[in-house]
C-alpha positions in Angstrom: -3.1 22.3 73.2 0.4 22.3 72.5 0.1 18.3 72.2 -2.8 18.7 69.3 -1.2 21.3 67.7 2.4 19.3 67.3 0.2 16.4 66.1 -1.5 18.9 63.2 1.9 20.1 62.2 3.3 16.3 61.6 0.1 15.6 60.3 1.0 18.4 57.8 4.5 17.3 57.3 3.3 14.0 56.0 0.5 15.1 53.7 3.0 17.4 52.1 5.9 14.7 51.7 3.1 12.5 50.2 2.1 15.4 47.7 5.6 15.8 46.6 6.0 12.2 46.1 3.1 11.6 43.8 4.0 15.9 42.3 7.9 14.2 42.0 7.3 11.6 38.9 5.7 14.4 36.9 8.8 17.0 37.7 11.6 14.8 36.4 9.6 13.9 32.8 8.7 17.8 32.6 12.6 18.4 33.1 13.9 15.3 31.2 11.5 15.3 28.1 10.2 18.7 28.0 12.7 21.5 30.0 16.1 20.5 28.6 15.1 19.7 25.0 13.6 23.2 24.7 16.5 24.5 26.6 18.7 22.6 24.3 17.1 23.1 21.2 17.4 26.9 21.8 21.1 26.7 22.6 21.5 25.0 19.3 20.1 27.9 17.0 22.7 29.8 17.8 25.4 27.0 17.0 26.6 25.3 14.6 26.5 21.1 15.0 26.9 18.0 13.2 26.4 15.5 16.5 30.4 14.0 15.6 32.2 17.6 16.3 31.8 20.0 19.1 29.5 23.1 19.0 30.8 26.0 17.0 29.1 29.5 18.0 28.0 30.8 14.9 25.4 33.8 16.6 23.1 34.3 14.1 23.9 32.9 11.5 21.0 30.4 11.2 18.6 32.7 10.5 20.5 34.7 8.1 20.7 30.9 6.3 16.6 30.4 6.8 16.3 34.0 5.3 18.0 33.0 2.2 16.9 29.1 1.5 14.5 28.8 -1.1 13.6 24.9 0.2 12.8 26.6 3.6 10.3 28.6 1.6 9.0 25.8 -0.2 8.3 23.8 2.7 6.2 26.4 4.1 4.3 26.8 1.0 3.7 23.6 0.8 2.7 23.4 4.8 0.0 26.3 3.7 -1.5 23.9 0.5 -2.2 21.5 2.5 -4.2 22.9 5.4 -6.0 25.2 3.2 -6.8 21.7 1.3 -7.3 19.9 4.7 -8.6 22.1 7.3 -11.6 22.5 4.9 -12.2 18.9 4.0 -12.0 17.6 8.1 -14.1 20.8 9.2 -17.1 19.6 6.5 -16.4 15.7 6.6 -16.7 15.5 10.5 -19.8 17.7 10.8 -21.4 15.9 7.8 -20.8 12.5 10.1 -21.8 14.2 13.5 -24.3 15.2 12.6 -25.6 11.4 10.8 -24.1 9.6 13.7 -25.9 12.4 16.1 -29.6 11.2 14.5 -31.7 7.7 15.4 -29.9 5.3 12.8 -29.5 1.9 13.7 -25.9 0.8 14.5 -24.8 4.3 15.6 -22.1 2.9 18.1 -21.0 0.9 15.4 -20.3 3.2 13.3 -19.1 5.8 15.9 -16.3 2.8 16.6 -15.4 1.9 13.0 -15.4 6.1 11.8 -12.1 5.9 14.9 -10.6 3.3 14.0 -8.5 5.0 11.6 -6.7 7.8 14.7 -5.6 4.3 16.7 -3.9 2.5 13.7 -0.2 3.3 13.6 0.1 6.5 10.9 2.9 4.3 9.0 0.7 1.1 8.5 -2.5 3.9 7.4 0.0 5.3 5.3 1.6 2.0 3.7 -2.1 0.8 3.1 -3.0 4.4 1.4 0.6 4.1 -1.1 -1.2 0.7 -2.2 -4.4 2.7 -3.2 -2.7 5.4 -4.8 -0.2 2.6 -6.2 -0.5 3.6 -10.6 -0.8 0.4 -12.2 -1.8 -2.1 -9.7 -4.0 0.8 -7.0 -7.6 -0.1 -5.7 -8.4 3.5 -6.9 -7.4 3.9 -10.3 -8.6 0.1 -10.7 -11.7 1.1 -10.3 -11.5 4.1 -12.4 -10.2 2.2 -15.3 -13.4 0.0 -15.0 -16.1 3.4 -15.5 -13.5 4.1 -18.7 -11.1 6.8 -17.1 -7.8 6.7 -17.5 -5.4 6.3 -14.2 -4.5 9.0 -12.3 -0.8 9.4 -11.5 -1.8 10.2 -7.6 1.9 10.3 -5.9 4.2 11.8 -9.0 2.6 14.7 -10.7 3.2 17.7 -8.4 0.1 19.2 -9.1 -2.0 16.0 -7.7 0.4 14.8 -5.0 -0.7 17.1 -1.9 -4.5 16.5 -2.6 -3.4 13.1 -2.5 -2.0 13.1 0.7 -4.4 15.6 2.5 -7.1 13.1 1.7 -5.4 10.7 2.6 -5.1 12.6 6.2 -8.4 13.5 6.8 -9.2 9.9 6.4 -6.7 9.0 9.2 -7.5 12.0 11.4 -11.6 12.6 11.1 -12.7 9.8 13.2 -11.4 12.4 16.0 -13.1 15.1 15.7 -16.1 13.5 14.5 -16.2 12.8 18.6 -15.7 16.7 19.1 -18.3 17.7 16.9 -20.7 14.4 18.6 -19.7 16.1 22.2 -20.9 20.1 20.5 -24.0 18.6 19.2 -25.3 16.9 22.4 -24.9 19.9 24.3 -27.2 21.7 22.2 -31.0 22.3 24.1 -33.2 20.2 22.3 -35.8 23.1 22.9 -33.7 26.0 20.9 -34.7 23.2 17.9 -38.5 22.5 19.1 -39.0 26.7 19.0 -37.4 26.9 16.0 -39.9 24.1 14.7 -42.8 25.7 15.8 -42.0 28.9 14.0 -42.1 27.9 11.0 -37.9 27.4 10.4 -37.0 24.8 8.6 -34.2 22.1 8.6 -31.2 24.2 6.8 -32.1 27.4 8.5 -32.3 25.3 11.8 -29.0 24.4 11.2 -27.3 28.1 9.7 -29.3 29.9 12.9 -28.8 27.5 15.9 -26.2 24.4 15.4 -23.8 26.6 14.0 -23.2 29.3 16.2 -23.5 27.1 19.1 -20.5 24.6 17.2 -18.7 27.7 16.9 -16.7 27.2 20.3 -16.2 23.6 19.0 -15.1 24.9 15.9 -12.5 27.0 17.2 -10.7 23.5 19.3 -10.9 21.7 15.6 -9.6 24.2 13.7 -6.7 25.2 16.1 -6.1 21.7 16.0 -6.2 20.7 12.7 -3.8 23.7 12.2 -1.1 22.5 14.7 -1.8 18.9 13.4 -1.1 20.5 9.8 2.1 21.4 10.4 3.1 18.7 11.6 3.2 16.8 8.2 5.5 14.3 8.0 4.9 10.5 8.3 2.6 10.8 5.3 5.6 12.6 2.6 7.9 10.7 4.0 6.6 7.4 3.4 4.6 8.2 0.1 6.6 10.2 -1.8 9.8 11.3 0.4 9.3 14.8 -0.3 8.8 14.5 -4.4 7.5 14.8 -6.5 9.9 18.2 -7.4 9.4 18.9 -3.8 6.0 19.7 -4.4 5.2 17.7 -0.8 8.1 18.4 1.5 6.6 19.8 4.3 8.0 21.7 7.2 8.5 19.3 9.6 10.2 16.5 6.8 12.3 19.4 6.1 13.7 19.9 9.8 14.1 16.0 9.6 16.0 16.2 6.7 18.5 19.0 7.7 18.9 17.1 11.1 18.9 13.7 11.0 20.3 13.0 7.2 23.0 16.4 6.7 23.2 16.4 10.3 23.0 20.1 9.9 21.3 20.4 14.1 22.0 23.5 14.6 19.8 24.6 11.4 17.1 22.2 12.1 16.3 23.8 15.7 16.4 27.2 14.2 14.0 26.4 11.5 11.9 24.8 14.2 11.8 27.4 16.2 11.0 29.6 13.0 8.0 26.9 12.7 6.7 27.6 15.4 6.7 31.2 15.9 4.7 30.6 13.1 2.1 28.3 14.0 1.3 30.3 16.9 0.7 33.3 14.9 -1.6 31.8 12.8 -3.0 29.9 15.8 -3.9 33.3 17.7 -4.8 34.9 14.2 -7.3 32.1 13.6 -8.6 32.5 17.2 -9.3 36.3 16.7 -11.2 36.0 13.2 -13.4 32.7 14.8 -14.2 35.0 18.0 -14.8 38.2 15.7 -17.3 36.0 13.8 -18.4 34.2 17.2 -19.8 37.9 18.8 -20.9 39.1 15.3 
């Protein structure tokens, strides 16, 4: 019995060592790329640092500067405007294509792959492509407008149009992944519900309102949350297309953080901006979950 118990203990120790070996790469990754950067950024919040000279402790002065910074409020407002344009457009377009691709149409597999393709293409490549489409003189969009007798539109140089133009481009870039999510949600809805509704005389519109939308509510929550987080991460599009202009109308929060950190070398203030934006994102996501969940239980 003692020999058997000793053998079991040795086997248990060997299995533990194997488990630790399998977990170790992730622990190293977490410490190096999550825990250390997060801790260092929190430390930067209370310091002034330009990368070259040593850090200088300044307490809460970065927060005081943020509260008095008009560009912070401009970047926050621009990001919220982008979200108000982007999220409804993203949901409507993704749901419409998902409903179409969920029906029996020829070439469904081909179209599903085509709509997902922009997601896997580099964001810089997509942005440069749309920069050519938005070109005032030689862009395809203005060329089409001229062909029907409409004057060219200053897509990227008019402060009133630049952010909606970026929202349209971002929707085209990201809609594929949300189509996939909606398709997954649609395929979990029992067919019997639609059959019973048809027997009771419900029209397709009523079936959509009273069956499809309520059953897609969990998927809708995920998509709205992901779109919100992605919207607050808006960077490549304004950086490449407009540089934050015209007149700061497309200066997003992430672009402003980048400018402060890597253009002006205000690393402490950039970390403070990042911390405040993280809190804003958390607050908005919690509010969205509460509101959508309340509608689901109503």
